[in-house]
VEXVEXPA-111575 format. One record per residue: residue in three letters; residue number from 0; x, z, y of N, C-alpha, C in turn. Coordinates in steps of 0.1 Angstrom, whole numbers. Each point is the difference from the previous one (the first is absolute). Layout:
Ala|NUM|X|Z|Y|X|Z|Y|X|Z|Y .
...
***
This chain:
Met|0|243|82|-88|4|8|12|-3|14|-2 .
Asn|1|9|9|4|-2|15|-1|-8|3|13 .
Leu|2|-11|7|-2|-8|5|12|6|12|6 .
Arg|3|-2|1|13|5|12|7|-12|8|5 .
Tyr|4|-2|11|-7|-11|9|3|5|10|11 .
Asp|5|-9|5|8|4|10|10|2|14|-6 .
Asp|6|2|10|9|4|13|-5|-11|6|-8 .
Gln|7|-13|-5|2|-11|6|-8|-3|-9|-12 .
Gly|8|9|-9|-3|-2|-9|-12|-11|-11|2 .
Leu|9|-2|-4|13|-11|-9|3|6|-13|6 .
Ile|10|-7|-11|-1|3|-12|6|-13|-7|6 .
Pro|11|1|-4|12|-12|-6|6|-4|-14|-6 .
Ala|12|-13|-2|-2|-4|-12|-7|-11|-7|9 .
Ile|13|4|-11|4|-9|-8|9|-8|-9|-9 .
Val|14|-13|1|1|-9|-8|-9|-5|-12|7 .
Gln|15|2|-12|-6|-4|-13|6|-9|-8|-10 .
His|16|-10|-6|5|-8|-9|-8|8|-12|-5 .
Ala|17|1|-2|-13|9|-10|-5|-3|-14|4 .
Arg|18|-13|-3|3|-3|-14|3|-3|-2|15 .
Ser|19|-6|9|7|-3|-2|14|11|5|9 .
Gly|20|9|9|-4|10|5|8|-4|12|9 .
Glu|21|-12|4|-2|-5|12|8|8|12|-4 .
Val|22|4|8|11|6|13|-3|-11|10|-1 .
Leu|23|-1|6|-12|-11|8|-3|2|15|2 .
Met|24|11|6|-3|2|14|2|15|4|-2 .
Leu|25|3|12|3|13|6|-3|-2|12|-8 .
Gly|26|7|1|-11|0|12|-9|14|4|-3 .
Tyr|27|1|11|-8|13|4|-4|0|2|-16 .
Met|28|11|-4|-6|2|0|-14|12|9|-3 .
Asn|29|0|6|-12|11|6|-6|3|-7|-13 .
Ala|30|10|4|-7|4|-7|-12|-11|0|-10 .
Gln|31|-8|11|-1|-11|1|-9|-11|-9|3 .
Ser|32|-4|-1|13|-11|-8|4|3|-15|-2 .
Leu|33|13|-3|3|5|-14|-1|-1|-4|-15 .
Glu|34|4|9|-9|0|-3|-14|-15|-2|-5 .
Lys|35|-9|8|5|-14|-1|-4|-6|-13|5 .
Thr|36|4|-4|12|-4|-12|6|4|-12|-8 .
Thr|37|12|0|-4|5|-12|-8|-6|0|-14 .
Ile|38|-3|12|-6|-5|0|-13|-15|-4|-1 .
Thr|39|-8|6|10|-14|-3|0|-4|-12|7 .
Gly|40|8|-5|10|-4|-11|8|-9|4|11 .
Leu|41|-3|13|2|-8|5|10|9|9|10 .
Val|42|-1|-3|13|9|6|9|-3|15|1 .
Thr|43|11|8|-2|-1|15|0|10|5|10 .
Phe|44|-4|10|8|8|5|10|3|15|-3 .
Trp|45|8|6|8|2|15|0|-6|5|13 .
Ser|46|-10|9|-1|-7|6|11|9|11|6 .
Arg|47|5|-1|12|8|10|6|-7|12|4 .
Ser|48|-13|-1|3|-8|12|3|-5|8|-12 .
Arg|49|-4|-7|-11|-5|6|-12|12|3|-10 .
Arg|50|11|-7|3|11|1|-9|-3|-3|-15 .
Glu|51|-6|-12|-1|-4|-5|-13|-1|-15|0 .
Leu|52|0|-6|-12|-2|-14|-1|-14|-4|3 .
Trp|53|-2|-11|7|-14|-5|2|0|-16|-1 .
Gln|54|-9|-4|-9|-2|-14|-2|-10|-5|10 .
Lys|55|4|-10|8|-8|-5|11|-13|-6|-6 .
Gly|56|-11|5|5|-13|-5|-5|-6|6|-12 .
Ala|57|7|11|-5|-5|6|-12|-14|5|1 .
Thr|58|-4|5|12|-13|5|2|-10|-11|5 .
Ser|59|5|-8|10|-9|-10|6|-1|-13|-8 .
Gly|60|10|-2|-9|0|-13|-7|8|-11|7 .
Asn|61|4|3|12|7|-10|8|15|1|-4 .
Val|62|3|-3|-12|14|1|-5|8|-12|6 .
Leu|63|14|2|-2|9|-10|4|7|-5|-12 .
His|64|-2|-13|-4|6|-5|-12|14|-5|4 .
Leu|65|10|5|-7|14|-4|4|3|-14|-4 .
Val|66|6|-8|10|5|-13|-3|15|0|-1 .
Glu|67|6|6|10|15|0|0|5|12|9 .
Leu|68|12|5|-4|7|10|8|13|-6|5 .
Arg|69|2|2|13|12|-5|6|7|11|9 .
Pro|70|12|4|-4|8|9|9|5|-7|12 .
Asp|71|2|7|11|7|-7|11|15|-1|-2 .
Cys|72|7|-5|9|14|-3|-2|8|12|-2 .
Asp|73|-4|12|5|7|12|-1|-5|9|-12 .
Gly|74|-11|-4|-6|-5|7|-11|-7|13|4 .
Asp|75|-3|2|13|-7|12|4|-14|-2|5 .
Ala|76|-6|-11|-4|-14|-2|2|-5|-11|-10 .
Leu|77|-13|1|-3|-6|-10|-9|-11|-8|6 .
Leu|78|-1|-13|-3|-11|-8|3|-8|-2|-13 .
Val|79|-13|5|1|-8|-1|-12|-11|-11|2 .
Leu|80|2|-11|-7|-10|-11|0|-11|3|-9 .
Val|81|-12|-1|4|-12|4|-8|-11|-10|2 .
Glu|82|-10|1|-10|-13|-5|1|-10|11|1 .
Pro|83|-5|2|12|-9|12|2|-14|-3|-6 .
Ala|84|-6|10|-6|-14|-1|-5|-9|7|10 .
Gly|85|-2|-6|11|-8|6|11|8|5|12 .
Pro|86|-7|6|9|8|5|12|11|10|-4 .
Thr|87|10|-1|8|12|9|-3|-2|14|7 .
Cys|88|-4|-1|13|-1|12|8|-12|9|-4 .
His|89|1|13|1|-11|9|-3|-11|-1|10 .
Thr|90|2|-7|11|-11|-2|10|-9|-12|-4 .
Gly|91|5|-7|-10|-8|-12|-4|6|-13|5 .
Ser|92|10|1|8|7|-12|5|9|-6|-10 .
Arg|93|3|-13|1|8|-7|-9|14|6|0 .
Ser|94|5|4|12|13|5|2|0|14|8 .
Cys|95|10|8|-2|1|12|8|5|-3|14 .
Phe|96|5|-12|2|5|-4|13|-9|-9|8 .
Ser|97|-12|5|2|-11|-8|6|-3|2|15 .
Thr|98|8|9|6|-2|3|14|13|1|7 .
Thr|99|0|-3|13|12|1|9|1|15|5 .
Leu|100|10|3|7|2|13|5|-11|4|10 .
Thr|101|-6|-10|6|-11|2|10|-14|2|-7 .
Gly|102|0|-2|-13|-12|0|-8|-8|-13|-1 .
Ala|103|6|-10|5|-6|-14|-2|2|-5|-14 .
Thr|104|-10|-8|-4|1|-5|-14|11|-10|0 .
Ala|105|8|0|-11|11|-8|-2|-1|-7|-14 .
Thr|106|6|-12|-1|0|-7|-12|14|1|-7 .
Pro|107|1|8|-11|13|2|-5|5|-11|-10 .
Ala|108|-3|-12|4|4|-11|-9|2|-13|8 .
Pro|109|8|-9|-5|1|-13|7|-13|-7|0 .
Ala|110|-2|-9|10|-13|-7|1|-4|-7|-12 .
Ser|111|10|-5|-7|-2|-8|-12|-6|9|-12 .
Ala|112|0|13|2|-6|9|-11|-14|-3|-2 .
Ile|113|-7|-6|10|-14|-3|-2|-2|-10|-11 .
Leu|114|10|-8|-4|-2|-9|-11|0|8|-13 .
Thr|115|8|10|-1|-1|9|-12|-13|7|-1 .
Gln|116|-5|5|12|-13|7|1|-11|-9|-4 .
Leu|117|1|-13|4|-11|-9|-4|1|-3|-15 .
Thr|118|12|-1|-5|1|-2|-15|-7|11|-7 .
Asp|119|3|13|4|-5|11|-7|-15|1|2 .
Leu|120|-6|-3|12|-14|0|2|-7|-10|-9 .
Ile|121|5|-12|-1|-6|-10|-8|0|5|-15 .
Ala|122|11|6|-4|1|5|-14|-10|11|-3 .
Arg|123|-2|8|10|-11|11|-1|-13|-6|-1 .
Arg|124|-3|-10|8|-13|-7|0|-2|-6|-14 .
Gln|125|10|-6|-5|-1|-7|-13|-2|10|-11 .
Ala|126|7|11|0|-2|10|-10|-13|8|0 .
Glu|127|-4|3|13|-13|8|1|-12|-9|1 .
Gln|128|1|-13|2|-11|-9|1|-10|6|10 .
Thr|129|5|3|12|-7|6|11|-13|-9|3 .
Glu|130|-11|7|0|-13|-7|3|0|-6|14 .
Asp|131|-6|-12|1|-1|-7|13|13|-3|7 .
Ser|132|11|-1|-8|13|-3|6|2|-15|-1 .
Tyr|133|3|-6|11|3|-14|1|12|-3|-9 .
Thr|134|10|8|0|12|-2|-9|-4|0|-14 .
Val|135|-9|9|-5|-4|0|-14|-8|-13|-3 .
Lys|136|-9|-4|9|-7|-12|-3|9|-12|-1 .
Leu|137|10|-1|9|9|-11|0|9|0|-13 .
Leu|138|5|12|-4|7|1|-12|-8|-4|-12 .
Asn|139|-12|4|0|-9|-3|-12|-5|-15|0 .
Ser|140|2|-7|11|-5|-14|1|9|-10|-7 .
Gly|141|13|4|-3|9|-8|-8|10|-7|9 .
Val|142|10|-6|-7|11|-6|8|-4|-12|8 .
Asp|143|-10|-8|-4|-4|-12|7|-5|4|14 .
Arg|144|-9|10|1|-5|4|13|10|7|8 .
Ile|145|9|8|-5|10|6|8|10|-10|5 .
Ala|146|4|-10|-9|10|-10|5|-6|-8|11 .
Lys|147|-13|-3|-1|-7|-8|10|0|7|13 .
Lys|148|-2|14|0|1|8|12|14|-1|7 .
Val|149|10|1|-9|14|-1|5|2|-13|7 .
Gly|150|-5|-11|-6|1|-13|6|-7|-1|13 .
Glu|151|-12|6|1|-8|-1|12|7|8|11 .
Glu|152|6|12|-3|6|8|10|13|-7|5 .
Ala|153|7|-7|-10|13|-7|4|-4|-11|10 .
Thr|154|-11|-7|-2|-4|-10|10|-3|6|13 .
Glu|155|-7|12|0|-3|6|13|13|4|7 .
Val|156|10|4|-7|13|4|6|6|-13|7 .
Val|157|-1|-11|-7|6|-12|6|-8|-4|13 .
Ile|158|-13|1|-1|-8|-3|12|3|9|12 .
Gly|159|2|13|-3|3|10|11|14|-4|6 .
Ala|160|10|-4|-9|13|-3|5|-1|-13|8 .
Met|161|-7|-10|-4|-1|-12|7|-7|2|14 .
Lys|162|-9|9|1|-6|3|13|9|9|9 .
Gly|163|10|6|-6|9|9|8|-7|13|4 .
Asp|164|-10|3|-8|-8|12|3|6|12|-8 .
His|165|7|9|6|7|11|-7|-10|10|-6 .
Ala|166|-11|2|7|-10|10|-5|-6|-6|-13 .
Glu|167|-4|-13|0|-6|-6|-12|10|-1|-11 .
Leu|168|13|-3|3|10|-1|-10|3|13|-6 .
Arg|169|0|11|8|2|13|-5|-11|4|-10 .
Tyr|170|-12|-3|4|-12|4|-8|0|-8|-13 .
Glu|171|2|-13|1|0|-8|-12|11|3|-10 .
Leu|172|12|3|6|11|4|-9|-3|13|-8 .
Ala|173|-7|9|7|-4|13|-7|-9|-3|-11 .
Asp|174|-10|-9|2|-9|-5|-10|7|-6|-12 .
Leu|175|10|-9|3|8|-7|-10|8|10|-9 .
Ile|176|6|10|7|8|10|-8|-10|8|-9 .
Tyr|177|-11|4|6|-9|8|-9|-5|-8|-12 .
His|178|-4|-12|2|-5|-8|-11|11|-4|-10 .
Thr|179|12|-2|5|12|-2|-9|3|12|-8 .
Trp|180|-1|12|6|2|12|-8|-11|2|-10 .
Val|181|-12|-3|2|-11|0|-10|4|-9|-11 .
Leu|182|4|-12|3|4|-10|-10|11|6|-9 .
Leu|183|10|6|6|11|7|-8|-5|10|-9 .
Ala|184|-10|8|5|-6|11|-9|-8|-6|-11 .
Gln|185|-7|-11|3|-8|-7|-11|9|-6|-10 .
Gln|186|12|-4|4|9|-7|-9|9|10|-7 .
Gly|187|0|13|5|9|10|-6|14|-2|3 .
Leu|188|3|-6|12|14|-2|4|4|10|11 .
Pro|189|9|10|-4|4|10|10|7|-7|12 .
Ile|190|-4|5|12|6|-6|12|15|2|0 .
Glu|191|5|10|-7|15|2|0|7|-12|-6 .
Glu|192|-7|-7|-9|7|-12|-6|1|-11|11 .
Val|193|-9|0|10|1|-10|11|12|5|9 .
Trp|194|1|13|3|11|5|8|13|-3|-7 .
Asn|195|1|1|-13|12|-2|-8|4|-15|1 .
Glu|196|-10|-9|0|3|-14|0|5|-4|14 .
Leu|197|-6|6|11|5|-2|13|14|5|2 .
Glu|198|3|11|-6|14|6|1|10|-9|-8 .
Arg|199|-5|-5|-11|9|-9|-8|3|-13|8 .
Arg|200|-9|-5|7|2|-12|7|8|1|13 .
Tyr|201|-2|11|7|6|1|13|10|11|2 .
Ser|202|4|7|-10|10|10|1|14|-7|1 .
Ser|203|8|6|9|14|-7|1|11|10|-4 .
***
């Protein structure tokens, strides 16, 4: 598709987390920054104030790794799917869209994004071997221990459901999801493969 740049040679680029769906920021690209983005795999914009190219995170280290570029139906805007290496906003927030017009804190992602955040947190714990971390201790205990915990939590979910206790069911389901995610990390199975299997089964 031919892109339609504005009179200044720019096109708006909406940046979205490729896995969680979080809307992270809005920037502007020209043909040069778009080319650099596709060549390097690191998202690069055109700064309208400084009138120069700027690679997001070049100073902070919070770069945006390019996953995919998608033009809209008219070719006059881009959706940039990324894997962020840290917070995207200069304020330290995950997203530049973290407040409402009244200044209240907002969540710029679907509720299910917590599953991606949990995946990333467990991966960080696994990589950093954070001291006194329950997650690290569980990961290092081996598959038998982790699988046993998954089984125990599944039983607790059943008990909560049989009792009709929504508070208990909610709590135990959260525990089951957490321990299942730890099991996936220990096994090296990306959660995206589970999503793909669900899509394969139930897409119409």
